[in-house]
C-alpha positions in Angstrom: -70.7 61.0 50.1 -69.3 57.9 48.0 -72.2 57.7 45.8 -71.6 61.4 45.0 -68.1 61.3 44.3 -68.7 58.5 42.4 -71.6 60.1 40.2 -69.4 63.1 40.0 -66.4 61.0 38.3 -68.9 59.1 36.2 -70.1 62.4 34.6 -66.4 63.8 34.1 -65.5 60.4 32.4 -68.9 61.0 30.1 -68.0 64.6 29.4 -64.3 63.9 28.2 -65.8 60.7 26.4 -68.3 63.2 24.5 -65.3 66.3 24.1 -63.3 63.7 23.0 -64.9 61.6 20.1 -67.5 63.7 19.3 -67.0 68.0 19.8 -63.5 67.3 18.4 -64.5 66.5 14.7 -62.0 63.5 13.1 -60.1 64.1 9.6 -60.9 62.0 7.3 -60.7 63.7 3.6 -57.4 63.4 2.4 -55.2 66.2 2.4 -54.9 69.5 -0.1 -52.3 71.8 -1.2 -52.8 75.5 -2.3 -50.3 76.9 -5.1 -50.3 80.8 -5.1 -50.2 83.1 -8.2 -47.7 85.4 -9.0 -46.3 88.2 -6.8 -48.1 86.1 -4.0 -46.6 83.9 -1.2 -47.6 81.7 1.3 -46.9 83.8 4.1 -49.0 86.7 2.9 -52.2 87.2 4.8 -54.5 86.3 2.0 -53.3 83.1 1.2 -52.9 82.3 4.6 -56.4 82.9 5.6 -57.7 81.5 2.3 -55.7 78.0 3.3 -56.7 77.6 6.8 -60.6 78.9 6.3 -60.8 75.9 3.2 -59.0 73.6 5.8 -61.4 74.7 8.6 -64.8 74.5 6.9 -63.8 70.9 4.7 -62.3 69.2 7.8 -58.9 68.3 5.5 -55.6 69.4 6.2 -54.2 72.0 3.9 -50.8 73.1 3.0 -50.1 75.9 1.0 -46.8 75.3 -0.9 -44.3 77.9 -1.6 -43.2 78.5 -5.1 -39.7 78.9 -5.1 -38.3 81.5 -2.4 -41.7 83.2 -2.8 -43.0 86.1 -4.6 -40.0 86.8 -6.4 -39.2 83.2 -7.7 -43.1 83.1 -9.1 -41.9 85.7 -11.8 -38.3 84.3 -12.8 -38.5 80.5 -11.7 -39.5 78.6 -14.8 -42.7 76.7 -14.7 -41.1 73.6 -15.5 -38.9 73.6 -12.7 -41.4 74.5 -10.2 -43.3 71.7 -11.2 -39.8 69.4 -10.9 -39.2 70.7 -7.2 -42.9 69.6 -6.1 -42.7 66.2 -3.9 -46.1 66.1 -2.1 -48.2 63.7 -0.1 -47.8 60.2 -0.9 -51.2 59.1 0.1 -53.0 61.6 -2.8 -54.5 64.4 -2.1 -56.4 67.2 -3.7 -55.0 70.6 -5.6 -56.2 74.3 -5.1 -54.5 76.3 -7.9 -54.8 80.6 -7.5 -53.8 81.8 -10.8 -50.5 80.5 -12.0 -51.0 78.2 -9.5 -53.6 76.4 -11.7 -50.9 76.2 -14.5 -48.4 74.6 -11.8 -51.0 72.5 -10.5 -51.4 71.0 -14.2 -48.3 70.6 -14.7 -47.7 68.3 -11.5 -50.8 66.1 -12.6 -49.7 65.8 -16.5 -45.8 66.1 -16.0 -44.9 64.0 -12.4 -44.1 60.4 -13.1 -44.7 58.4 -10.3 -46.7 61.3 -8.2 -49.3 60.5 -5.4 -53.1 60.3 -7.3 -54.5 63.8 -7.3 -58.8 63.3 -6.5 -59.7 67.1 -7.0 -58.3 69.7 -8.8 -60.4 73.2 -7.9 -58.7 76.1 -10.2 -59.4 79.7 -9.5 -58.8 82.2 -12.3 -56.2 79.5 -14.2 -54.9 80.6 -18.1 -55.5 77.2 -19.3 -55.1 78.3 -22.7 -52.9 81.0 -22.4 -53.4 84.9 -21.8 -52.9 87.6 -24.5 -51.7 90.2 -22.4 -48.8 90.7 -20.0 -49.1 90.4 -16.3 -49.1 93.6 -14.5 -46.0 93.4 -12.2 -46.3 96.9 -10.8 -44.6 100.6 -11.1 -41.5 99.9 -9.5 -38.3 99.9 -12.3 -37.5 96.1 -11.9 -41.3 95.4 -13.0 -40.9 97.9 -16.1 -38.4 96.6 -17.4 -39.6 92.9 -17.1 -42.4 93.8 -18.9 -40.3 95.6 -21.6 -38.6 92.7 -22.0 -41.3 90.5 -22.3 -43.0 92.6 -24.7 -39.6 92.3 -26.7 -38.9 88.5 -27.0 -41.4 86.8 -25.6 -40.6 83.5 -27.1 -37.2 83.8 -26.8 -35.0 81.5 -25.1 -33.9 84.2 -22.3 -37.4 85.2 -21.6 -38.6 81.5 -21.7 -36.0 80.6 -19.0 -36.1 83.6 -16.9 -40.0 84.5 -16.7 -42.4 82.2 -15.8 -45.7 84.0 -17.3 -43.8 83.9 -20.6 -44.9 80.3 -20.4 -48.3 80.7 -21.1 -48.6 83.9 -22.8 -50.0 83.0 -26.0 -50.5 85.6 -28.9 -53.1 84.4 -31.3 -51.6 86.1 -34.3 -48.3 84.8 -33.6 -48.9 81.0 -33.4 -45.8 79.7 -35.4 -43.7 81.5 -32.8 -45.5 80.3 -29.8 -45.4 76.7 -30.8 -41.6 77.2 -31.8 -40.4 79.1 -28.6 -42.7 78.8 -25.9 -41.6 76.0 -23.5 -44.5 75.6 -21.1 -48.3 76.0 -22.4 -47.8 73.7 -25.9 -47.0 71.1 -23.8 -49.0 71.0 -21.3 -52.1 71.4 -23.6 -50.6 69.0 -26.1 -51.1 71.3 -28.8 -47.9 70.2 -31.0 -48.9 68.1 -33.7 -47.1 65.1 -33.9 -45.4 65.1 -30.7 -48.7 64.8 -28.5 -48.4 62.8 -25.5 -51.1 60.4 -24.7 -49.7 60.0 -20.9 -50.6 63.6 -20.0 -54.2 63.1 -21.2 -54.4 59.8 -19.4 -53.0 61.8 -16.2 -55.4 64.5 -16.5 -58.7 62.7 -17.5 -57.8 60.4 -14.2 -59.2 63.3 -12.3 -62.2 63.2 -10.3 -63.6 66.3 -10.4 -62.0 69.6 -12.1 -63.9 72.5 -10.9 -62.6 75.7 -13.2 -63.6 78.9 -11.5 -63.9 82.0 -13.7 -64.5 85.5 -12.4 -67.0 87.6 -14.3 -65.0 90.6 -14.1 -61.6 89.4 -14.6 -59.4 92.2 -16.2 -56.1 90.4 -15.5 -56.8 87.5 -18.0 -57.1 88.3 -21.5 -59.8 86.8 -22.3 -61.5 85.7 -18.9 -62.9 83.0 -20.8 -59.4 81.1 -20.6 -60.3 80.0 -16.6 -62.7 77.7 -18.4 -59.9 76.7 -21.5 -61.7 79.1 -23.6 -59.8 81.3 -26.0 -59.2 83.2 -29.4 -59.2 81.2 -33.1 -55.6 80.8 -34.3 -54.5 83.8 -36.2 -56.9 86.8 -34.8 -58.3 88.1 -31.5 -62.2 87.7 -32.5 -64.1 85.7 -31.7 -63.9 84.2 -27.8 -64.2 80.5 -28.6 -66.0 78.6 -25.8 -63.9 75.4 -25.0 -66.3 73.2 -26.6 -65.5 74.8 -29.6 -61.9 74.8 -29.5 -59.3 71.9 -30.9 -58.2 71.2 -27.9 -61.9 70.3 -26.7 -62.9 68.4 -29.8 -59.9 66.3 -30.5 -59.5 66.0 -27.0 -55.7 66.4 -26.5 -55.8 66.6 -23.0 -58.8 64.6 -21.9 -61.0 67.8 -20.9 -63.8 66.4 -23.5 -63.6 63.3 -21.7 -63.9 64.5 -18.2 -66.8 66.7 -19.5 -69.0 64.2 -21.0 -68.2 62.2 -18.0 -69.8 64.9 -15.7 -66.7 65.5 -13.5 -65.9 69.4 -15.4 -67.6 72.1 -12.9 -67.6 75.4 -15.2 -68.4 77.9 -12.5 -68.6 81.6 -12.9 -68.2 84.2 -9.8 -68.8 87.5 -9.3 -65.6 89.9 -8.6 -62.0 90.4 -10.1 -59.5 88.4 -10.6 -59.2 86.0 -7.6 -61.5 88.1 -5.6 -63.7 85.2 -4.3 -66.2 85.6 -1.4 -66.4 83.3 1.6 -69.7 82.6 0.6 -68.6 81.2 -2.8 -65.4 79.5 -1.2 -68.1 77.5 0.9 -70.1 76.9 -1.9 -68.2 75.9 -5.0 -64.4 74.4 -3.2 -65.5 73.1 -0.3 -67.6 70.6 -1.3 -64.6 69.4 -3.5 -61.9 69.3 0.0 -64.8 67.5 1.9 -64.5 63.2 2.5 -68.1 63.0 1.9 -68.0 59.0 3.1 -66.4 60.3 6.7 -68.3 59.7 9.9 -67.0 60.1 13.4 -65.1 57.6 14.9 -62.9 57.3 18.1 -59.5 59.4 17.9 -56.9 60.3 20.3 -57.2 63.7 21.6 -53.6 65.3 19.8 -52.5 69.0 20.1 -53.3 69.1 16.4 -56.9 67.9 16.4 -57.5 70.4 19.7 -55.7 73.2 17.6 -58.0 72.6 14.6 -61.3 72.3 16.8 -60.4 75.6 18.5 -59.9 77.4 15.3 -63.2 76.0 13.9 -65.0 77.2 16.8 -63.2 80.7 16.3 -64.4 81.1 13.3 -67.8 80.3 13.8 -68.0 82.9 16.8 -66.4 85.7 14.4 -69.2 84.8 12.1 -72.0 85.0 14.2 -70.8 88.3 15.9 -69.8 89.9 12.2 -66.0 90.3 12.5 -66.0 88.0 9.5 -67.0 90.0 6.6 -67.7 88.5 2.9 -65.0 90.0 1.5 -62.1 88.8 -0.9 -58.9 87.3 0.7 -56.5 87.3 -1.9 -54.6 89.6 -3.7 -55.6 90.6 -7.4 -52.6 89.0 -9.0 -51.7 86.0 -11.5 
């Protein structure tokens, strides 16, 4: 009887050891932040699930960082102020930027003095070279007023100070006013001759990987190739130049050419409209850059957080097995 009891106790100990140190994965990957797009917020279901899935699949801790107080601030809060208000993750991290969030992510990388290192930057539908369209806000009266205001005085002080999208609206036939009045993108892209900042280039070129995801059927960004730093030539709306033929690249204003020649830029084209990325494409093109390839199982104390993450992964696996997780887009088609 005593022998049976000892055997049972031994089996229980073995089970607990197996559950604690093997079944519950150890998180070695550095954390990542998600920066949402315009008219969106972290509490929206799509962004929440997007962040949770990436965290589950990559075994890294993910955080959605709110832009101001949510969706309205994403329209009215100047981008430079959004960048200044970021103070994140002292041990280093990765960034996943969604549309306008990609611009904020680049601002963090280039502008922030003494900030923690960003290793990988994954951009989904980021208007990196600008956009020649007016962002679609909706049909409400306030959206109509915003649209009229942007169209009338895109590069005025008032619009630049109060409407974030005006900071990356680049009208190729109005380059003089753009370079003079636009307060964000010319600085971010080091476009102004004589004032180019080598520190911005050095910081951007220090990335381990730059993942640029363009959506094949994107009707929000004009042109869609801006997701890859492609754009129109100065003074015309035709043709669309690939990134490698733009002055930003050939003269290496921000280090894009340096990164590309080092094999660190991934130009990825996926199906769907603006931000409509499927779960399979998330796993294929985003997760590998959030994982720690050098990680290996080590001893870990069972905590409430690690147990929750393990149960969360099990839940998503179960849903996949029974077909509840359809491969459909999670995110809104917004900036």
